[in-house]
C-alpha positions in Angstrom: -61.7 137.1 -6.6 -63.8 134.5 -8.2 -63.8 131.0 -6.6 -65.5 127.8 -7.5 -65.6 124.9 -5.2 -66.4 121.2 -6.1 -66.4 118.1 -4.1 -66.8 114.3 -4.4 -65.5 113.8 -7.9 -64.6 110.2 -7.1 -62.2 110.0 -10.1 -64.7 111.4 -12.6 -64.7 114.7 -14.5 -68.3 114.3 -15.6 -70.0 117.6 -15.4 -66.7 119.6 -15.0 -66.6 120.7 -18.6 -70.1 122.0 -18.4 -69.3 123.7 -15.1 -66.3 125.4 -16.7 -68.4 126.7 -19.6 -71.0 128.0 -17.2 -68.6 129.8 -14.8 -66.0 131.0 -17.3 -62.7 132.2 -16.0 -62.1 131.8 -12.3 -59.2 132.7 -10.1 -59.2 129.5 -8.1 -60.9 126.1 -8.2 -61.2 124.7 -4.7 -61.7 120.9 -4.3 -63.2 119.8 -1.0 -62.2 116.1 -1.1 -62.9 112.7 -2.6 -60.7 113.5 -5.6 -60.5 109.7 -6.2 -62.7 106.7 -5.4 -60.4 104.9 -3.0 -57.5 105.7 -5.3 -53.9 106.9 -4.8 -51.4 109.2 -6.4 -51.9 107.9 -10.0 -55.6 108.5 -10.0 -55.3 111.9 -8.3 -52.6 113.0 -10.7 -54.6 112.0 -13.8 -57.8 113.7 -12.6 -55.9 116.9 -11.5 -54.0 117.1 -14.8 -57.4 117.1 -16.6 -58.8 119.8 -14.3 -55.7 122.0 -14.6 -56.5 122.3 -18.3 -59.7 124.1 -17.4 -58.7 125.6 -14.0 -55.0 126.5 -13.8 -55.1 127.5 -10.1 -56.3 124.7 -7.8 -56.3 124.1 -4.1 -57.6 121.0 -2.5 -58.1 118.8 0.6 -58.5 115.1 0.4 -61.7 113.3 1.2 -62.2 110.2 3.2 -62.2 108.1 0.0 -58.7 109.3 -1.0 -55.8 107.2 0.2 -53.4 109.0 2.6 -50.7 109.2 -0.1 -52.9 111.7 -1.9 -52.2 114.2 0.9 -48.4 113.9 0.1 -49.1 114.3 -3.6 -51.2 117.5 -3.1 -48.4 118.9 -0.9 -45.7 118.1 -3.4 -47.7 119.8 -6.2 -48.4 122.9 -4.1 -52.1 122.2 -4.2 -52.8 121.2 -0.6 -54.8 123.0 2.0 -54.9 119.9 4.4 -53.9 121.4 7.7 -52.6 124.4 5.9 -53.6 128.0 5.4 -53.0 130.5 2.6 -53.7 134.2 2.0 -55.3 134.8 -1.3 -56.2 138.4 -2.3 -57.0 139.5 1.3 -58.8 136.3 2.3 -57.6 133.6 4.7 -58.3 130.1 3.3 -57.7 127.1 5.6 -58.5 123.5 5.0 -58.8 120.0 6.5 -59.6 116.9 4.6 -60.6 113.4 5.3 -63.6 112.3 7.3 -64.2 111.7 10.9 -63.4 108.2 12.2 -66.2 105.8 11.2 -64.7 102.4 12.0 -62.0 102.5 9.3 -64.3 101.8 6.4 -62.6 104.5 4.3 -58.9 105.2 3.8 -58.6 108.7 5.3 -60.4 108.9 8.6 -59.5 111.3 11.4 -60.4 111.4 15.1 -62.1 114.7 16.1 -58.9 115.7 18.0 -56.7 115.3 14.8 -59.3 117.3 12.8 -59.1 120.1 15.4 -55.3 120.0 15.5 -55.0 120.3 11.7 -57.5 123.2 11.7 -55.6 124.9 14.5 -52.3 124.5 12.6 -53.8 126.0 9.5 -55.3 129.0 11.3 -51.9 129.7 12.9 -50.4 130.0 9.4 -52.7 132.9 8.5 -53.2 134.6 11.8 -54.5 138.0 10.5 -57.7 139.9 10.9 -59.0 139.1 7.5 -62.1 137.3 6.1 -61.9 133.5 6.6 -62.9 130.7 4.2 -62.7 127.1 5.3 -62.3 124.2 2.9 -63.3 121.0 4.5 -64.6 117.6 3.4 -66.3 116.6 6.6 -69.5 118.6 7.2 -70.4 120.4 10.5 -72.3 118.4 13.1 -76.0 118.8 13.4 -76.7 120.0 9.9 -78.9 118.5 7.1 -75.7 117.4 5.2 -74.0 115.4 7.9 -76.5 112.5 8.3 -75.7 108.9 7.6 -78.5 106.4 8.5 -80.2 109.2 10.4 -77.2 109.8 12.7 -75.3 113.1 12.7 -71.6 112.3 11.8 -70.2 115.8 11.2 -67.4 117.6 13.1 -68.2 119.3 16.3 -65.1 121.5 16.1 
């Protein structure tokens, strides 16, 4: 199975056509959040329609810059992994989107307990002894990619 993952599109497909040419045919495109830049369903739908022309099979989680309604849209379209799990060719794939609570400065912020609950729900849906892939927007705590103003802001789950 050939997977490609992208993140933080913020409403732009810049670079996606070049990526498609470089990677060729893939089984799944995985989007790990920030599909829009503080946008809702219309912005997500427009961007995903363009991406589907290049990558017919897409799964996604929202990012902290996606409005909560994007979660509902992804679910209706069968694209969501937010708090959900899927089995794809012998691999468990689970996801959680949004960002950890940071004072409400972005539309989709979760407390650590909500993040943990969504992840637990997703894992229950694919409770089998198979390889596991997690698609998340929020980085793990204590890594080089979770620093904002020199403070670690990643998930401790």
